[in-house]
C-alpha positions in Angstrom: 130.2 44.7 111.5 129.9 42.2 108.1 131.3 44.8 105.9 134.9 44.4 108.0 134.7 40.3 107.9 134.1 40.6 104.1 136.9 42.9 103.8 138.9 40.4 105.7 137.9 37.3 103.3 138.5 39.6 100.5 142.4 40.0 101.9 143.2 36.5 102.5 141.8 35.6 99.8 143.7 38.1 97.3 146.7 37.3 99.1 146.5 32.7 97.9 145.6 34.4 94.3 148.4 36.5 94.2 151.0 34.2 96.2 151.5 32.3 92.7 152.2 35.1 91.2 154.3 37.0 93.4 156.4 33.9 93.8 157.1 33.6 90.1 154.6 31.3 89.3 151.7 30.9 86.3 148.2 30.0 86.2 147.7 26.4 85.6 148.2 24.5 82.5 145.1 25.7 79.7 143.8 28.5 81.7 142.4 31.6 79.7 145.1 34.3 79.4 144.2 37.1 82.0 142.7 40.1 80.8 144.3 43.6 81.3 142.0 44.2 84.4 143.1 41.3 86.1 147.1 42.0 85.9 146.0 45.7 87.2 144.2 43.8 90.0 147.2 42.0 90.8 149.4 43.8 90.4 147.5 46.7 92.9 147.7 42.9 94.9 151.5 42.3 94.9 151.6 46.2 97.0 149.8 45.2 99.5 151.7 44.4 102.4 150.3 41.8 103.5 150.9 39.8 100.8 154.4 41.2 101.1 154.2 39.8 104.2 153.3 36.6 102.8 155.5 35.8 100.0 158.9 36.6 102.5 157.5 34.0 105.2 156.6 31.6 102.1 160.4 32.7 101.0 161.9 32.2 104.1 163.2 35.8 103.7 164.5 37.4 106.9 161.9 39.6 107.7 163.9 42.9 108.6 163.8 46.7 107.6 162.0 47.2 103.7 159.5 43.8 104.3 156.2 43.7 104.2 155.0 46.1 107.4 158.8 47.3 108.0 159.0 49.7 105.6 160.4 53.4 106.4 157.6 55.3 108.3 155.3 57.8 106.1 154.7 61.0 107.7 153.0 63.9 106.8 155.4 66.6 107.1 157.9 65.8 103.1 158.9 67.3 100.8 155.8 67.7 98.7 154.0 69.5 101.1 156.7 71.9 102.5 157.1 72.7 98.8 153.2 73.4 98.3 153.2 75.8 101.5 156.5 77.6 101.4 157.8 77.1 96.8 156.4 80.7 96.0 157.4 81.0 92.5 157.4 77.0 92.2 160.9 76.7 90.7 161.6 73.4 92.9 163.4 74.8 95.6 162.9 76.8 98.4 165.2 79.7 99.3 165.6 81.1 102.8 163.6 83.7 101.7 160.3 81.4 100.8 161.0 79.4 104.0 158.8 80.7 106.8 161.1 78.8 109.7 164.5 80.2 111.7 167.6 80.2 109.4 168.7 77.1 112.2 166.3 75.1 110.9 166.7 76.1 107.2 170.8 75.2 107.9 170.1 72.0 109.5 167.3 70.9 106.3 169.4 72.1 103.8 172.0 69.0 103.4 174.3 69.6 100.5 174.6 73.2 101.6 173.9 75.1 98.9 171.6 77.2 100.5 168.9 75.9 98.5 166.0 73.5 99.7 164.9 70.4 97.2 163.8 67.1 97.4 167.1 65.4 97.5 167.4 67.2 100.7 164.5 64.9 102.0 165.1 62.2 100.7 164.9 59.2 103.5 165.3 56.1 101.4 168.1 53.5 102.0 169.8 54.9 99.1 169.7 58.4 100.1 173.9 59.4 101.5 171.9 61.2 104.3 170.6 58.1 105.5 173.9 56.4 105.3 175.9 58.8 107.2 173.2 59.1 109.9 173.8 55.3 110.7 177.8 55.4 111.0 177.0 58.7 113.1 174.8 57.3 115.6 177.2 53.2 115.2 179.9 56.2 116.3 177.5 58.4 119.3 176.2 54.3 120.6 180.3 53.2 121.0 181.3 56.1 123.1 178.2 57.4 124.9 179.2 55.6 127.8 176.4 56.5 130.3 173.7 55.8 127.2 171.6 59.4 127.7 171.9 60.0 123.9 175.0 62.5 123.6 178.7 62.2 124.4 180.3 64.3 126.3 183.9 65.5 126.0 185.3 62.8 128.7 183.6 59.9 127.0 184.9 60.8 123.7 187.8 61.2 125.3 188.5 58.0 127.1 186.9 55.9 123.8 190.2 57.5 121.9 191.7 56.0 124.8 190.7 52.6 124.1 190.7 52.9 120.5 194.7 53.9 120.5 195.5 51.7 123.3 199.6 51.9 123.6 199.5 54.7 120.7 199.4 58.0 119.8 197.5 58.8 117.0 194.4 56.0 115.1 194.3 54.9 111.6 191.7 54.4 109.4 191.3 51.3 110.2 191.6 51.1 113.7 188.8 53.4 113.3 186.9 50.4 111.6 187.7 48.1 114.2 186.6 51.1 116.9 183.2 51.1 115.3 182.5 47.4 113.7 184.0 45.4 116.3 185.0 41.3 115.2 181.4 39.2 116.3 182.3 35.3 116.8 181.1 33.3 114.5 177.2 32.3 114.7 176.9 28.1 115.2 175.7 26.5 112.3 171.7 26.4 112.1 169.1 29.0 112.2 169.2 31.7 114.5 168.0 30.9 117.9 164.9 32.2 119.0 163.3 32.5 115.3 159.6 31.4 114.7 159.4 28.6 112.2 157.9 29.0 109.2 154.3 27.7 110.4 154.4 29.8 113.8 154.3 33.0 111.4 151.9 32.3 109.1 149.6 31.8 111.8 150.4 34.7 113.1 149.2 36.3 110.0 146.3 34.8 109.3 145.6 34.9 113.1 146.0 38.9 113.2 148.9 38.2 115.4 151.6 39.7 113.5 149.6 42.4 112.9 146.3 42.5 110.2 145.1 41.3 106.4 143.5 44.7 106.5 145.2 47.8 105.7 145.4 50.5 108.7 144.2 54.5 107.9 146.4 56.6 105.5 148.5 59.2 107.2 146.7 62.2 106.4 143.5 60.3 106.3 140.8 61.3 109.0 141.7 59.3 112.6 138.6 56.3 112.9 136.6 56.3 116.2 137.6 53.7 118.5 135.9 51.9 122.2 138.0 50.7 124.2 137.6 48.6 127.7 139.6 50.0 130.9 141.1 47.7 133.8 138.0 48.4 135.8 135.9 47.3 133.0 134.6 50.5 131.0 134.2 51.7 128.3 135.9 54.8 126.6 136.1 56.0 122.8 138.2 58.3 120.9 135.6 61.1 120.7 134.4 61.4 124.8 138.7 60.5 125.3 139.8 63.1 123.4 137.2 66.2 124.7 139.3 69.1 122.4 142.7 68.1 123.6 145.4 67.1 121.0 145.3 63.3 120.6 148.4 60.8 118.6 147.2 57.4 117.6 149.5 54.9 116.6 148.4 52.2 114.1 150.9 48.8 115.1 153.0 47.0 116.9 155.4 48.3 119.5 157.2 47.5 122.2 
């Protein structure tokens, strides 16, 4: 327990220490010039998600994708792992002959259709063309998917077309734009309703209500044991609950 408390205190102290730096501030006048070790420490602190979240709140930034804890999810199944297992000749590409999965799966992973799997095929960043294409495809699917089953039937597709063309028999590019991105009413002036105040967010951050100052385990790290209390007052640990069965631990807040 003592180690946990010290770790929390270190994160909080580091957060406040780094705050003037990440916000573009400077050391007090007359203070000694920071050593290279200090610069290295502050650089590592700035990368902490806790500090990123704190900075976003203090700067009144919109806390959304790419901010604080809302970075793209990490995965064990990335290009590096695949290349280590399947790139037999270490040329930076995986051919169909080297790939141990089905050809159908290979073709789905081969985004650019060049007949090879490379790091570009596994680029999940927002700058990736695949990311933008997938976003538009999902937008189109949501617009046509009347029964919200995650798929579009022929009837749903034709109904979307009929709604878009109205009294015409063909669609233009602008018709498609309006179909996918219909005009939205202007929001009233002032902050969006339901957004917590800066004070509320800061209190929630330091009271571990919107995350925790402590970093969770990295992807691929051994799963930590836990003890939970059941509704009937009993206690259960991971070791007892697992009992040789596969198990998934999800760290974070999900609604």
